[in-house]
SEPA-441301 format. One record per residue (C-alpha): residue number from 0; residue in one letter; z, x, y. Coordinates in nm, 4 decimals, decimal comma, m for minus. Layout:
(NUM A (Z X Y))
...
END
This chain:
(0 M (m8,2189 6,7697 m14,5665))
(1 P (m7,8945 6,5841 m14,6551))
(2 D (m7,5655 6,7678 m14,7139))
(3 H (m7,4966 6,5994 m15,0635))
(4 P (m7,7406 6,5692 m15,3412))
(5 M (m7,8903 6,2219 m15,3850))
(6 P (m7,8120 6,0270 m15,7058))
(7 P (m8,0911 5,9914 m15,9454))
(8 P (m8,2870 5,6756 m15,9024))
(9 R (m8,1786 5,3739 m16,1298))
(10 P (m8,4412 5,2696 m16,3738))
(11 V (m8,6051 4,9406 m16,3113))
(12 G (m8,4444 4,6625 m16,5224))
(13 A (m8,1085 4,8404 m16,5824))
(14 A (m7,7867 4,6357 m16,5435))
(15 A (m7,5771 4,6794 m16,2379))
(16 A (m7,2440 4,8635 m16,2769))
(17 P (m6,9312 4,6432 m16,2981))
(18 P (m6,7226 4,6235 m15,9923))
(19 R (m6,4319 4,8656 m15,9621))
(20 R (m6,1632 4,5872 m15,9596))
(21 R (m6,2371 4,4997 m16,3273))
(22 R (m6,1759 4,8460 m16,4619))
(23 W (m5,7948 4,7869 m16,5128))
(24 V (m5,8194 4,4581 m16,7139))
(25 L (m5,8823 4,6199 m17,0522))
(26 P (m5,5872 4,8619 m17,0422))
(27 V (m5,3441 4,5816 m16,9425))
(28 A (m5,4573 4,3519 m17,2279))
(29 V (m5,4115 4,6343 m17,4821))
(30 A (m5,0577 4,7003 m17,3530))
(31 L (m4,9538 4,3311 m17,3837))
(32 A (m5,0855 4,3118 m17,7398))
(33 L (m4,8879 4,6181 m17,8443))
(34 A (m4,5663 4,4748 m17,6872))
(35 G (m4,6034 4,1428 m17,8745))
(36 A (m4,6557 4,3207 m18,2035))
(37 G (m4,3405 4,5243 m18,1517))
(38 W (m4,1318 4,2123 m18,0779))
(39 L (m4,2514 4,0442 m18,3977))
(40 M (m4,1651 4,3515 m18,6010))
(41 R (m3,8126 4,3609 m18,4565))
(42 G (m3,7631 3,9947 m18,5528))
(43 E (m3,8706 4,0523 m18,9118))
(44 I (m3,6427 4,3572 m18,9435))
(45 A (m3,3460 4,1695 m18,7958))
(46 S (m3,3898 3,8821 m19,0381))
(47 G (m3,3752 4,1199 m19,3314))
(48 L (m3,0451 4,2754 m19,2257))
(49 P (m2,7337 4,1761 m19,4260))
(50 G (m2,5118 3,9144 m19,2581))
(51 A (m2,7841 3,7993 m19,0238))
(52 P (m2,7878 3,4135 m18,9913))
(53 A (m3,0925 3,2400 m19,1313))
(54 P (m3,2906 3,0263 m18,8913))
(55 P (m3,2171 2,6543 m18,9224))
(56 A (m3,4516 2,4607 m19,1488))
(57 A (m3,6300 2,1513 m19,0126))
(58 T (m3,4719 1,8165 m19,1429))
(59 A (m3,6331 1,4632 m19,1658))
(60 P (m3,4726 1,1726 m18,9635))
(61 A (m3,2124 0,9661 m19,1564))
(62 P (m3,3218 0,6093 m19,2602))
(63 P (m3,1544 0,3196 m19,0694))
(64 P (m2,8563 0,1555 m19,2449))
(65 P (m2,9264 m0,1774 m19,4209))
(66 P (m2,8283 m0,4939 m19,2264))
(67 V (m2,4766 m0,6244 m19,2898))
(68 A (m2,4609 m0,9505 m19,4905))
(69 L (m2,2131 m1,1970 m19,3337))
(70 T (m1,9960 m1,4056 m19,5641))
(71 V (m2,0461 m1,7805 m19,5175))
(72 A (m1,9272 m2,1025 m19,6797))
(73 T (m2,1849 m2,3593 m19,7862))
(74 A (m2,1997 m2,7240 m19,8906))
(75 P (m2,4846 m2,9346 m20,0307))
(76 A (m2,6556 m3,2207 m19,8472))
(77 T (m2,5177 m3,5236 m20,0328))
(78 P (m2,6229 m3,8922 m20,0343))
(79 R (m2,3304 m4,1288 m19,9808))
(80 P (m2,2719 m4,4829 m19,8485))
(81 M (m2,1873 m4,5035 m19,4807))
(82 A (m2,0796 m4,7984 m19,2719))
(83 R (m2,3716 m4,9170 m19,0648))
(84 R (m2,2776 m4,9844 m18,7054))
(85 I (m2,5227 m5,1699 m18,4812))
(86 A (m2,4646 m5,1180 m18,1105))
(87 G (m2,5214 m5,3813 m17,8443))
(88 D (m2,4012 m5,4745 m17,4997))
(89 G (m2,3958 m5,7763 m17,2758))
(90 S (m2,1880 m6,0134 m17,0657))
(91 V (m1,8869 m6,2239 m17,1526))
(92 V (m1,9648 m6,5965 m17,1260))
(93 A (m1,7866 m6,9234 m17,1947))
(94 W (m1,8219 m7,0619 m17,5445))
(95 Q (m1,8953 m7,4040 m17,3938))
(96 E (m1,8766 m7,4709 m17,0212))
(97 L (m1,8363 m7,8409 m16,9467))
(98 V (m1,9801 m7,9595 m16,6154))
(99 I (m1,7784 m8,2584 m16,4892))
(100 G (m1,9653 m8,4811 m16,2395))
(101 A (m1,9109 m8,8063 m16,0504))
(102 E (m2,0477 m9,1210 m16,2147))
(103 A (m2,0011 m9,3581 m15,9208))
(104 G (m2,1448 m9,2983 m15,5770))
(105 G (m2,0046 m9,3827 m15,2372))
(106 L (m1,6414 m9,3173 m15,3280))
(107 R (m1,4189 m9,0991 m15,1179))
(108 V (m1,2160 m8,8244 m15,2860))
(109 I (m0,8463 m8,8730 m15,2231))
(110 E (m0,6889 m8,5990 m15,4347))
(111 V (m0,7921 m8,3080 m15,6560))
(112 L (m0,5148 m8,2593 m15,9100))
(113 V (m0,6156 m7,9194 m16,0556))
(114 D (m0,7306 m7,5816 m15,9306))
(115 E (m0,9424 m7,2980 m16,0712))
(116 G (m0,7667 m7,1357 m16,3642))
(117 S (m0,5569 m7,4427 m16,4453))
(118 R (m0,5189 m7,5296 m16,8123))
(119 V (m0,5912 m7,8951 m16,8809))
(120 S (m0,5584 m8,1269 m17,1803))
(121 A (m0,7958 m8,3963 m17,2985))
(122 G (m0,7473 m8,7182 m17,0934))
(123 Q (m0,5582 m8,5453 m16,8097))
(124 P (m0,6515 m8,6761 m16,4583))
(125 L (m0,8455 m8,4202 m16,2580))
(126 V (m0,9726 m8,6033 m15,9468))
(127 R (m0,8642 m8,9339 m15,7929))
(128 M (m1,0913 m9,1326 m15,5591))
(129 E (m1,0499 m9,4373 m15,3376))
(130 D (m1,0459 m9,7446 m15,5676))
(131 A (m0,9313 m10,0384 m15,3471))
(132 L (m1,2771 m10,1955 m15,3340))
(133 L (m1,3266 m10,1565 m15,7063))
(134 A (m0,9857 m10,3076 m15,7772))
(135 A (m1,0783 m10,6097 m15,5622))
(136 Q (m1,4030 m10,6523 m15,7522))
(137 L (m1,2108 m10,6433 m16,0761))
(138 G (m0,9761 m10,9129 m15,9475))
(139 Q (m1,2723 m11,1363 m15,8587))
(140 A (m1,4166 m11,0895 m16,2044))
(141 E (m1,0888 m11,1868 m16,3681))
(142 A (m1,0665 m11,4990 m16,1481))
(143 A (m1,4181 m11,5957 m16,2477))
(144 I (m1,3188 m11,5624 m16,6089))
(145 A (m1,0244 m11,7979 m16,5601))
(146 E (m1,2516 m12,0540 m16,3933))
(147 A (m1,5079 m12,0276 m16,6708))
(148 E (m1,2389 m12,0682 m16,9350))
(149 A (m1,1135 m12,3907 m16,7637))
(150 A (m1,4656 m12,5340 m16,7373))
(151 L (m1,5288 m12,4547 m17,1035))
(152 R (m1,2057 m12,6244 m17,2063))
(153 I (m1,3008 m12,9459 m17,0205))
(154 A (m1,6527 m12,9370 m17,1628))
(155 R (m1,5208 m12,9060 m17,5144))
(156 Q (m1,2819 m13,2020 m17,4637))
(157 D (m1,5659 m13,4207 m17,3311))
(158 L (m1,7793 m13,3197 m17,6258))
(159 A (m1,5058 m13,4138 m17,8701))
(160 R (m1,4664 m13,7638 m17,7206))
(161 A (m1,8438 m13,8075 m17,7191))
(162 V (m1,8581 m13,7250 m18,0879))
(163 D (m1,5874 m13,9850 m18,1683))
(164 L (m1,7669 m14,2556 m17,9650))
(165 A (m2,0998 m14,1720 m18,1222))
(166 R (m1,9556 m14,2424 m18,4694))
(167 T (m1,8670 m14,5994 m18,3646))
(168 Q (m2,1980 m14,6477 m18,1936))
(169 S (m2,0120 m14,6883 m17,8615))
(170 M (m2,2027 m14,4076 m17,6775))
(171 P (m2,5717 m14,3466 m17,6568))
(172 R (m2,7136 m14,0475 m17,8428))
(173 Q (m2,8441 m13,9026 m17,5155))
(174 T (m2,4951 m13,8818 m17,3673))
(175 L (m2,3724 m13,6898 m17,6734))
(176 E (m2,6499 m13,4382 m17,6346))
(177 Q (m2,5654 m13,3884 m17,2669))
(178 R (m2,2021 m13,3197 m17,3526))
(179 E (m2,3100 m13,0611 m17,6088))
(180 A (m2,5320 m12,8842 m17,3532))
(181 T (m2,2514 m12,8835 m17,0965))
(182 A (m2,0138 m12,7166 m17,3439))
(183 A (m2,2756 m12,4520 m17,4275))
(184 Q (m2,3285 m12,3765 m17,0587))
(185 A (m1,9542 m12,3349 m17,0090))
(186 E (m1,9404 m12,0850 m17,2949))
(187 A (m2,2266 m11,8865 m17,1411))
(188 R (m2,0585 m11,8801 m16,7991))
(189 L (m1,7403 m11,7503 m16,9590))
(190 A (m1,9277 m11,4705 m17,1358))
(191 S (m2,1007 m11,3745 m16,8105))
(192 A (m1,7690 m11,3647 m16,6254))
(193 Q (m1,6211 m11,1443 m16,8957))
(194 S (m1,9142 m10,9030 m16,8643))
(195 R (m1,8664 m10,8801 m16,4867))
(196 R (m1,4980 m10,8167 m16,5449))
(197 D (m1,5761 m10,5312 m16,7864))
(198 E (m1,8218 m10,3811 m16,5379))
(199 A (m1,5670 m10,3916 m16,2582))
(200 A (m1,3050 m10,2348 m16,4863))
(201 A (m1,5474 m9,9539 m16,5755))
(202 R (m1,6267 m9,8834 m16,2103))
(203 L (m1,2580 m9,8785 m16,1357))
(204 A (m1,2066 m9,6244 m16,4152))
(205 Q (m1,4779 m9,4043 m16,2610))
(206 A (m1,2574 m9,3651 m15,9573))
(207 R (m1,0501 m9,1259 m16,1695))
(208 I (m1,2039 m8,8235 m16,3370))
(209 L (m1,0319 m8,7246 m16,6620))
(210 A (m1,0615 m8,4060 m16,8680))
(211 P (m1,2953 m8,4649 m17,1649))
(212 A (m1,1361 m8,1844 m17,3719))
(213 D (m0,8764 m7,9108 m17,3620))
(214 G (m0,9735 m7,6065 m17,1635))
(215 I (m0,9465 m7,4006 m16,8471))
(216 V (m1,0898 m7,4997 m16,5105))
(217 S (m1,3454 m7,2321 m16,4259))
(218 R (m1,4797 m7,3842 m16,1047))
(219 R (m1,3722 m7,6543 m15,8599))
(220 V (m1,6285 m7,8081 m15,6251))
(221 A (m1,4606 m8,1368 m15,5274))
(222 L (m1,2581 m8,1388 m15,2061))
(223 P (m1,0395 m8,4159 m15,0617))
(224 G (m1,2249 m8,6336 m14,8126))
(225 G (m1,5700 m8,5864 m14,9613))
(226 V (m1,7866 m8,8835 m15,0516))
(227 T (m1,9366 m8,8644 m15,3967))
(228 Q (m2,2943 m8,9101 m15,5057))
(229 P (m2,3952 m9,0167 m15,8570))
(230 G (m2,4165 m8,7074 m16,0768))
(231 Q (m2,2556 m8,4762 m15,8192))
(232 E (m2,0756 m8,1780 m15,9785))
(233 M (m1,7001 m8,1897 m15,9335))
(234 L (m1,5500 m7,9355 m16,1779))
(235 R (m1,6341 m7,6964 m16,4591))
(236 I (m1,4136 m7,6441 m16,7646))
(237 I (m1,4273 m7,3719 m17,0306))
(238 R (m1,3790 m7,5739 m17,3449))
(239 D (m1,0658 m7,4708 m17,5366))
(240 G (m1,0506 m7,1600 m17,3159))
(241 R (m1,2784 m6,9791 m17,5627))
(242 V (m1,5043 m6,6986 m17,4449))
(243 E (m1,7585 m6,4881 m17,6324))
(244 L (m1,9822 m6,1885 m17,5823))
(245 D (m2,3589 m6,2328 m17,5722))
(246 A (m2,4537 m5,8918 m17,7108))
(247 R (m2,8145 m5,7756 m17,6734))
(248 V (m2,9347 m5,6062 m17,9925))
(249 P (m3,2733 m5,4420 m18,0730))
(250 E (m3,5022 m5,6692 m18,2715))
(251 L (m3,5227 m5,4279 m18,5685))
(252 D (m3,1440 m5,4523 m18,6224))
(253 L (m3,1214 m5,8315 m18,6236))
(254 A (m3,2130 m5,8599 m18,9934))
(255 A (m2,8909 m5,6801 m19,0944))
(256 I (m2,6589 m5,9074 m18,8912))
(257 R (m2,4879 m6,2096 m19,0472))
(258 P (m2,2357 m6,4637 m18,9123))
(259 G (m1,8793 m6,3618 m18,9876))
(260 Q (m1,9353 m5,9847 m18,9690))
(261 P (m1,6572 m5,7996 m18,7814))
(262 V (m1,7381 m5,6666 m18,4365))
(263 R (m1,5535 m5,4084 m18,2284))
(264 V (m1,5824 m5,5110 m17,8630))
(265 I (m1,5143 m5,2281 m17,6161))
(266 H (m1,4298 m5,2950 m17,2519))
(267 G (m1,3220 m4,9834 m17,0673))
(268 E (m1,0449 m4,8254 m17,2726))
(269 R (m0,9681 m5,1470 m17,4593))
(270 A (m1,1021 m5,2358 m17,8033))
(271 I (m1,0936 m5,5982 m17,9242))
(272 L (m1,1792 m5,7195 m18,2733))
(273 G (m1,4164 m6,0174 m18,2819))
(274 E (m1,6732 m6,1560 m18,5227))
(275 V (m2,0331 m6,2700 m18,5182))
(276 R (m2,0516 m6,6452 m18,4544))
(277 A (m2,4272 m6,6968 m18,4450))
(278 I (m2,7576 m6,5175 m18,3873))
(279 A (m2,9978 m6,6591 m18,1312))
(280 P (m3,3295 m6,7628 m18,2905))
(281 I (m3,5413 m6,6225 m18,0040))
(282 V (m3,6154 m6,2606 m17,9081))
(283 S (m3,7101 m6,1722 m17,5518))
(284 A (m4,0788 m6,0821 m17,5306))
(285 E (m4,0137 m5,8516 m17,2335))
(286 T (m3,7222 m5,6459 m17,3674))
(287 R (m3,7575 m5,6989 m17,7453))
(288 L (m3,3865 m5,7712 m17,7610))
(289 G (m3,2119 m6,0538 m17,9403))
(290 I (m2,8810 m6,2197 m17,8550))
(291 V (m2,5853 m6,2088 m18,0937))
(292 H (m2,2996 m6,4443 m18,0041))
(293 V (m1,9703 m6,2653 m18,0731))
(294 A (m1,6611 m6,4868 m18,0779))
(295 L (m1,3555 m6,3316 m17,9122))
(296 P (m0,9982 m6,4114 m18,0178))
(297 P (m0,7624 m6,6111 m17,7941))
(298 G (m0,5821 m6,3925 m17,5463))
(299 A (m0,8536 m6,1261 m17,5485))
(300 G (m0,8099 m6,0875 m17,1725))
(301 L (m1,1841 m6,0885 m17,1024))
(302 R (m1,3305 m6,3248 m16,8450))
(303 P (m1,6785 m6,4681 m16,8067))
(304 G (m1,9044 m6,2272 m16,6220))
(305 M (m1,7446 m5,9067 m16,7533))
(306 F (m1,9649 m5,6442 m16,9202))
(307 A (m1,8697 m5,5060 m17,2620))
(308 R (m2,0143 m5,3102 m17,5528))
(309 A (m2,0196 m5,4192 m17,9150))
(310 E (m2,0234 m5,2298 m18,2448))
(311 I (m2,1273 m5,4687 m18,5218))
(312 Q (m2,0137 m5,3686 m18,8716))
(313 A (m2,3286 m5,4516 m19,0685))
(314 G (m2,2113 m5,3298 m19,4105))
(315 D (m2,2702 m5,0026 m19,5950))
(316 A (m2,6031 m4,8237 m19,6319))
(317 A (m2,6998 m4,5090 m19,8259))
(318 A (m2,7383 m4,1974 m19,6093))
(319 L (m2,7939 m3,8238 m19,6569))
(320 T (m2,4907 m3,6467 m19,5109))
(321 V (m2,3635 m3,2971 m19,4352))
(322 P (m2,0234 m3,1873 m19,2986))
(323 Q (m2,0007 m3,2068 m18,9214))
(324 S (m1,9215 m2,8342 m18,9076))
(325 A (m2,2713 m2,7643 m19,0422))
(326 L (m2,4380 m2,9199 m18,7398))
(327 L (m2,5437 m2,6705 m18,4720))
(328 F (m2,7199 m2,7152 m18,1414))
(329 R (m2,9911 m2,4665 m18,0635))
(330 E (m3,2057 m2,5103 m17,7517))
(331 G (m3,0504 m2,8523 m17,6973))
(332 R (m3,1524 m2,9855 m18,0418))
(333 P (m2,9424 m3,0416 m18,3569))
(334 A (m3,0103 m2,8008 m18,6434))
(335 V (m2,8557 m2,6621 m18,9625))
(336 L (m2,8719 m2,3256 m19,1385))
(337 V (m3,0178 m2,3665 m19,4889))
(338 V (m2,9371 m2,0937 m19,7437))
(339 Q (m3,2491 m1,9620 m19,9178))
(340 G (m3,1612 m1,6787 m20,1527))
(341 D (m2,9683 m1,4170 m19,9550))
(342 R (m3,0963 m1,5309 m19,6182))
(343 V (m3,0659 m1,8369 m19,3958))
(344 A (m3,3353 m2,0458 m19,2325))
(345 L (m3,2742 m2,2407 m18,9122))
(346 R (m3,3856 m2,5988 m18,9762))
(347 P (m3,4122 m2,8577 m18,6926))
(348 V (m3,2834 m3,1995 m18,8051))
(349 A (m3,2354 m3,5518 m18,6703))
(350 A (m2,8688 m3,6597 m18,6687))
(351 G (m2,7505 m4,0159 m18,7062))
(352 R (m2,4159 m4,1818 m18,7725))
(353 R (m2,0843 m3,9929 m18,7931))
(354 Q (m1,7971 m4,0979 m19,0140))
(355 D (m1,4984 m3,9348 m19,1876))
(356 G (m1,5999 m3,5795 m19,0971))
(357 V (m1,9632 m3,6056 m19,2071))
(358 V (m2,2819 m3,6715 m19,0149))
(359 E (m2,5962 m3,8490 m19,1314))
(360 V (m2,9206 m3,6488 m19,1396))
(361 T (m3,2185 m3,8802 m19,1066))
(362 Q (m3,4899 m3,6166 m19,0944))
(363 G (m3,5459 m3,2486 m19,1751))
(364 L (m3,3292 m3,2011 m19,4846))
(365 A (m3,3525 m3,2814 m19,8567))
(366 A (m3,0727 m3,3812 m20,0903))
(367 G (m2,9054 m3,0861 m20,2641))
(368 E (m3,0035 m2,8180 m20,0122))
(369 Q (m2,7167 m2,5813 m19,9317))
(370 V (m2,6210 m2,5616 m19,5648))
(371 V (m2,3816 m2,3243 m19,3914))
(372 V (m2,0578 m2,4991 m19,2977))
(373 S (m1,8481 m2,1986 m19,1914))
(374 G (m1,9449 m1,8672 m19,0325))
(375 G (m2,2817 m1,9779 m18,9006))
(376 G (m2,2024 m1,9587 m18,5320))
(377 F (m2,3359 m1,6030 m18,4997))
(378 L (m2,6271 m1,6317 m18,7404))
(379 A (m2,9931 m1,6540 m18,6506))
(380 D (m3,3024 m1,7497 m18,8438))
(381 G (m3,3687 m1,4961 m19,1232))
(382 D (m3,0250 m1,3254 m19,1234))
(383 R (m2,8834 m1,1960 m19,4528))
(384 V (m2,5726 m1,3724 m19,5807))
(385 R (m2,3332 m1,3636 m19,8714))
(386 V (m2,2089 m1,6989 m20,0009))
(387 A (m1,8326 m1,7120 m20,0414))
(388 P (m1,6908 m1,8208 m20,3786))
(389 A (m1,5974 m2,1847 m20,4134))
(390 P (m1,2163 m2,1415 m20,3707))
(391 V (m1,2665 m1,9323 m20,0595))
(392 A (m1,5147 m2,1799 m19,9188))
(393 A (m1,2732 m2,4641 m19,9880))
(394 R (m0,9961 m2,2856 m19,7966))
END
């Protein structure tokens, strides 16, 4: 028999007893609840005491301040006449370049009397060639003329005697007719001799080359000792020393160009005033450029072959303009700030000519629209602005 009494048997289906480690959970939870209640009571009592500070009340966040409106000066887009300048460029050429050649062949050059750059006058000797043979031929022609004149004189005397004898019936009619034929032949021989004399004189004159007009020698080909050929080039002369600019101009601008219009020719840092002499009637099919001949004044200092630019003053044309200070460059493109109410709108535009402090607007702006001319450097699209009064804007 056991020393301790046995516990009564547990009924079938009864729940098992909780483990011993859970027996302390309930007392601890009750203690924590009582402590929290006491702390809340102390807070309520303390808040009711005189002189105790009230807890701060919750406040809403302050609204952001309104954006600052910058003061700007404005001006309207205004139509006005502007001088139309047509740009072109090209090479300086001679107004007329005279090519002087040899007329006679087989003559030896003895002396060249001018050099490149020499100024010559009309009729001035330029080249002298060997003329001894030609002079001899001229002498023979003059001798033949003298012989023909003597033969004609004798023939005329014989004819006169024959006429007198024929009146008295002392000479046959046939003899008179022969004397008349002889006199006619003598006249023909004299005319032929005179023609040969003129030909020899002309060939002798070809042994000297003379300047056909005033000008400047631009090129010298002839050299002493050379033998000429018919048509061989000897010299080149710029007639009257005049040069001009052959300016290439776009085909769409040619209709506005007229002879006599002033032209500003720019070569390096120099500016020369010329005028339109003529417009070429043909436009290049490859480049679509036409040629405008611009006459340059004497003493311009430009030489054939130089390159220069031209600004052709083609009259006035109406244009929509704004002050140059209104033009901005944003992202590499021209633009303006247009005032719309109390805000500005960034408007891309296409700029054209500039003159007297204004710039032409060819696209993107309408007449009368107000644009910012002062104070727009720090503005962006949509910013609020305040337009300055007229006196302030003027200052």
